N, C-alpha and C positions, 0 to 999 in steps of 0.2 A: 469787648466793648459792653458796658452796662446798659441795661434797659432804661430808656428815658420815659418814666412813668409819672402820671399825675392821678391822684385819687380824688374822686368827687363823692358828695353825699348821696345817700340812697334816693332822695327826691329831686336831685339836681337835673336840669335839662340843658344847662349851658356851663361853660367853663372858661377860664382865662388863666394862663400860666406862662412860665418862661421855660424855654428849651434849655435843659442843663448842658447839653453838648455845645450849644452856641455860647453860653456863659463861660464854659471851661476854656473856650478859645478866644475870650474877649481881649486878650493882649493884642490881637490883630486889629481891633476896632480903634477908632480915633479917640473915643471916650466911653465911659461906662454907659452913659445915656444912649449912645449909638448902639452899643451891644444889647441893651435892653430892647430897643426898638426892633432889632433884627431877631431877637430871641422870643418876642411876644407871639403867643399862640392862643387863638380864641376860636370857639366853636360851639355847636350844639350837639346834643346826644339824645336819642330816643329814651324815654323813661324806662322802657322794657330792656334796653341794652345793658349788659353787664360789663362789656368791654367795647371800646371803639378805638379807632386809629386816626391820627392827624399828622400833618407834616408842617414844620416850621418853614419860614421863607428860605432857609438854607437847604431844605430837603431832608432834615433829620426826622425820623419817625418818633412820634410821641404817642404812647399808649395811655388811653384814658380808661381807668378802672373804677367801677362803682363799689362802694363798701362803706360800712359804718366807721371804719378806721383802717389805715394801712397796716399790714403785718409788721412785726418787729424786723429790724434790719438783721441780716445774717451776721454782719460784722459792723462794729461801730464806725461811724463816719464823723470825724471831728467837725465837719462843716454843717452837720445837722443840729438844729436846736433841740436840746433835750429838756422836757418839762416833766418834773417829778410830782 
């Protein structure tokens, strides 16, 4: 199972993201809007923290990492937007 990670800017103290695991299972939801509501994760993180952990409403762990930009993917993922 892959890590459910969100990257935040070096100076960020709050975040809002969607749980990828919940979205992967969205076929079970009545609609995409319902899936997004379930997958929504919001929180705050101390400015000094390099990593924090949160849980979505379904209980999946979300890892919050601080950095100027996320590292390159080990393998290409067709679902990821590529900007050149």
